[in-house]
C-alpha positions as CSV (number, residue, x, y, z in Angstrom):
1,M,21.4,-9.7,51.8
2,T,18.0,-10.8,50.8
3,E,16.9,-10.8,47.2
4,N,14.4,-8.0,47.9
5,N,17.0,-5.7,49.5
6,E,19.4,-6.4,46.6
7,G,16.6,-5.4,44.2
8,I,16.0,-2.1,46.1
9,E,19.7,-1.3,46.1
10,I,19.9,-1.9,42.3
11,E,16.9,0.3,41.7
12,E,18.4,3.1,43.8
13,S,21.6,2.8,41.9
14,L,19.7,3.0,38.6
15,N,17.9,6.1,39.8
16,S,21.2,7.7,40.7
17,I,22.5,7.1,37.2
18,V,19.4,8.5,35.7
19,F,19.8,11.6,37.9
20,K,23.4,12.0,36.7
21,I,22.3,11.7,33.0
22,N,19.6,14.4,33.4
23,E,22.0,16.6,35.4
24,L,24.7,16.4,32.7
25,V,22.2,17.6,30.1
26,D,20.7,20.3,32.4
27,D,24.1,21.6,33.3
28,A,25.1,21.7,29.6
29,V,22.0,23.8,28.8
30,S,22.5,26.2,31.7
31,E,26.1,26.7,30.8
32,K,25.1,27.2,27.2
33,R,27.1,24.3,25.9
34,L,23.8,23.0,24.5
35,V,21.3,25.4,23.0
36,P,17.6,24.6,22.9
37,I,16.1,24.5,19.4
38,R,12.8,23.2,20.7
39,E,12.0,22.8,24.5
40,A,9.4,20.4,25.7
41,G,6.0,21.7,26.6
42,E,4.5,21.2,30.1
43,L,2.4,18.2,29.0
44,E,5.3,16.5,27.2
45,V,7.5,15.8,30.2
46,R,5.6,12.8,31.4
47,G,5.6,9.0,31.1
48,G,9.2,8.3,31.8
49,Y,10.6,5.4,33.7
50,Q,12.1,6.6,37.1
51,L,12.0,10.2,36.1
52,P,9.8,12.2,33.6
53,F,10.5,11.6,30.0
54,N,12.1,14.8,28.7
55,R,11.4,15.8,25.1
56,D,13.8,18.5,24.0
57,I,15.7,19.2,20.8
58,L,19.2,20.6,21.5
59,K,22.2,21.7,19.5
60,A,25.8,21.6,20.8
61,T,27.7,24.9,20.5
62,N,30.5,23.1,18.8
63,A,31.7,19.7,17.8
64,Y,34.0,19.4,20.8
65,E,31.2,19.9,23.3
66,Y,29.1,17.5,21.4
67,S,31.8,14.8,21.5
68,E,32.6,15.4,25.2
69,L,28.9,15.2,26.3
70,K,28.3,12.1,24.1
71,S,31.3,10.3,25.7
72,A,30.2,11.1,29.3
73,L,26.6,10.0,28.6
74,D,27.7,6.9,26.8
75,E,29.7,5.9,29.9
76,L,26.7,6.4,32.2
77,H,24.5,4.4,29.9
78,Q,26.9,1.5,29.9
79,Q,26.8,1.6,33.7
80,Y,23.0,1.6,33.6
81,Y,22.9,-1.2,31.0
82,A,25.3,-3.4,33.1
83,L,23.5,-2.8,36.4
84,G,20.1,-3.2,34.8
85,K,20.9,-6.7,33.5
86,D,21.2,-5.7,29.9
87,R,18.1,-3.4,30.1
88,P,18.8,-0.1,28.3
89,Y,17.6,3.2,29.6
90,R,14.6,4.0,27.5
91,N,14.9,7.8,28.0
92,M,18.5,8.1,27.0
93,P,19.4,11.3,25.0
94,I,19.9,10.4,21.4
95,F,22.8,12.0,19.5
96,L,21.8,12.6,15.9
97,G,25.1,13.9,14.5
98,D,25.7,16.9,12.3
99,K,23.7,16.0,9.1
100,V,20.2,16.5,10.4
101,T,18.1,18.9,8.3
102,G,14.6,18.4,9.7
103,I,12.5,16.7,12.3
104,T,8.8,15.9,12.0
105,I,7.0,15.3,15.3
106,R,3.8,13.4,15.7
107,K,1.6,12.9,18.8
108,N,-0.9,10.1,19.1
109,K,-3.1,9.0,21.9
110,A,-2.2,5.6,23.4
111,Y,-4.8,3.3,24.8
112,R,-5.2,0.0,26.6
113,G,-8.4,-2.0,26.5
114,Y,-10.3,-5.3,26.1
115,D,-13.6,-6.7,24.9
116,I,-16.4,-7.0,27.5
117,E,-17.6,-10.6,26.9
118,G,-19.7,-11.0,30.1
119,E,-18.8,-14.7,30.5
120,N,-17.7,-14.3,34.1
121,A,-20.6,-13.3,36.2
122,E,-18.3,-12.0,39.0
123,K,-16.0,-9.8,36.9
124,M,-16.4,-6.2,37.9
125,M,-15.8,-2.9,36.2
126,L,-15.1,0.3,38.0
127,L,-17.7,3.0,37.0
128,F,-17.0,5.8,39.5
129,E,-14.7,6.9,42.3
130,T,-15.6,9.6,44.9
131,D,-14.6,10.7,48.4
132,N,-18.2,11.3,49.3
133,I,-20.2,8.3,50.6
134,P,-23.7,9.8,50.2
135,E,-22.7,10.8,46.6
136,A,-21.7,7.1,45.9
137,K,-25.0,5.8,47.4
138,D,-26.9,8.3,45.3
139,L,-25.0,7.2,42.2
140,I,-26.0,3.6,42.8
141,E,-29.7,4.5,43.2
142,R,-29.6,6.5,40.0
143,L,-27.8,3.8,38.1
144,S,-30.2,1.2,39.3
145,S,-33.1,3.2,38.0
146,E,-31.5,4.4,34.8
147,G,-30.1,0.9,34.1
148,K,-33.6,-0.6,33.9
149,G,-33.0,-2.7,37.0
150,L,-30.5,-4.8,35.1
151,L,-27.2,-3.6,36.6
152,H,-25.6,-5.5,39.4
153,L,-23.9,-2.7,41.4
154,S,-21.7,-2.7,44.5
155,M,-19.7,-0.1,46.5
156,E,-16.4,-0.5,48.2
157,V,-15.2,2.0,50.8
158,E,-11.5,2.4,51.5
159,E,-10.5,4.5,54.5
160,L,-7.1,6.2,53.9
161,V,-5.1,8.4,56.3
162,S,-6.5,11.7,55.0
163,C,-9.7,10.7,53.1
164,V,-12.2,8.0,52.2
165,V,-12.4,6.6,48.7
166,C,-15.7,5.2,47.5
167,S,-15.7,3.0,44.4
168,V,-18.8,2.0,42.5
169,Y,-18.6,-1.2,40.5
170,V,-20.8,-3.0,38.0
171,T,-20.6,-6.6,36.8
172,E,-19.6,-6.7,33.2
173,Q,-22.2,-9.4,32.6
174,S,-25.1,-7.1,33.8
175,L,-23.6,-4.2,31.8
176,L,-23.7,-6.3,28.7
177,E,-27.4,-7.2,29.4
178,Y,-28.2,-3.5,29.7
179,F,-26.5,-2.7,26.4
180,R,-28.6,-5.4,24.6
181,T,-31.7,-3.4,25.6
182,L,-30.5,-0.3,23.7
183,E,-31.7,0.2,20.1
184,I,-28.2,-0.2,18.8
185,S,-27.0,-3.0,16.7
186,F,-23.5,-4.4,17.7
187,S,-21.4,-7.5,17.5
188,R,-19.1,-6.8,20.5
189,V,-18.4,-4.3,23.2
190,R,-15.0,-2.6,23.5
191,Y,-13.8,-1.0,26.7
192,R,-10.6,1.1,26.6
193,W,-8.9,3.8,28.6
194,L,-6.3,6.4,27.8
195,T,-2.8,5.6,29.0
196,G,-1.0,8.6,27.7
197,T,0.4,10.2,24.5
198,Q,2.7,8.4,22.1
199,Y,5.4,10.6,20.7
200,R,7.2,9.8,17.4
201,A,9.7,11.7,15.3
202,R,10.9,11.3,11.7
203,V,14.4,12.6,11.4
204,T,15.6,13.8,7.9
205,Y,19.2,13.8,6.9
206,M,21.2,15.8,4.3
207,D,21.3,12.8,1.9
208,G,17.5,12.4,2.0
209,E,17.5,9.5,4.4
210,R,14.7,9.4,6.9
211,K,14.5,7.5,10.2
212,D,11.5,7.0,12.5
213,M,12.2,7.0,16.1
214,R,10.8,7.7,19.5
215,W,10.9,11.3,20.4
216,G,12.9,12.0,23.6
217,V,16.0,14.3,24.0
218,F,17.6,14.8,20.6
219,I,21.1,16.4,20.4
220,V,22.6,17.6,17.2
221,S,26.0,18.9,16.4
222,P,27.2,21.8,14.1
223,P,27.2,22.2,11.2
224,S,23.7,20.7,11.2
225,P,21.3,23.4,9.8
226,L,18.5,22.3,12.1
227,S,16.5,25.2,13.4
228,P,13.1,25.9,14.9
229,R,11.7,26.4,11.4
230,S,12.8,22.9,10.3
231,I,10.8,21.2,13.1
232,L,7.4,20.3,11.7
233,Y,4.1,19.4,13.2
234,P,1.8,17.8,10.6
235,R,-1.9,17.9,10.8
236,P,-3.5,15.0,12.7
237,R,-3.9,12.0,10.6
238,K,-7.3,10.9,9.2
239,L,-9.1,8.2,11.1
240,R,-7.6,4.8,10.6
241,A,-9.7,2.2,8.9
242,K,-12.0,0.6,11.4
243,S,-11.3,3.2,14.0
244,L,-13.6,3.1,17.0
245,N,-14.0,6.9,16.6
246,D,-15.7,6.3,13.2
247,P,-19.5,6.4,13.8
248,M,-19.9,4.0,10.9
249,I,-17.8,1.4,12.9
250,A,-18.9,1.9,16.5
251,T,-21.1,3.9,18.8
252,R,-19.6,5.3,22.0
253,I,-21.7,4.9,25.2
254,T,-21.2,8.1,27.3
255,H,-24.3,7.7,29.6
256,I,-26.3,5.1,31.3
257,G,-29.7,6.7,31.0
258,K,-29.1,10.2,32.3
259,V,-26.0,9.3,34.3
260,K,-22.8,10.4,32.6
261,L,-19.9,8.0,32.6
262,R,-16.3,9.1,33.4
263,E,-14.7,10.8,30.5
264,K,-11.6,8.6,30.7
265,D,-13.6,5.4,30.3
266,E,-14.4,4.8,26.6
267,I,-17.1,2.1,25.9
268,Y,-18.0,1.3,22.3
269,L,-20.6,-0.8,20.8
270,V,-18.9,-2.1,17.7
271,K,-21.0,-3.0,14.7
């Protein structure tokens, strides 16, 4: 067996274990052995490895059901851990016990990005994607005009089975030259894009102890007094110090002349 085939088999086996984990929880809910305290919203079941990351808060109907389900899931997780070469399953349901009194849920946007330095004349940045070749050509003409003739633009066309994808690129070096013509003072250019939403939970126990953890599937056991009213959603936090969203720190570039950039691309001129 080749190394590649072995890797595929392991991945399939891991997927099978994940399916069994989710099936156990789903069956327990449908059979009312687990009662939802807070079910995940449509936009919250995303970002998981192998399968969507569920974010529910559930309570077992009694201590016996809690113990049985925990034992079954622990066994599956051990199988996953061994097969995955000591890699734990990140979306594993978390058993919180019977002393949880409250849960505070926070949601924050997660980004990836880098500084545009312009040192490499050939480094390209994707500006637009479309399935319309004339539209892509028109975009290049408009960007050439609005970019004061400074932008080095190119187009790539990829013919897929059912459509054509036209990508419009600009060299980062020429984009930096364009930014220097704007009447905005800056020391660096930051480019970032949204990768998803980061979910965090602070769990409060009867003795006052609090634990911060990732929010996934939480399962509590009676006699925990946890109820929908004890699940809190605080107001969004104030802007962090030196946040790019602070106009005193940075200016976001949303257009090149009159051409609007993609909403998911965030380019900031940082003071």
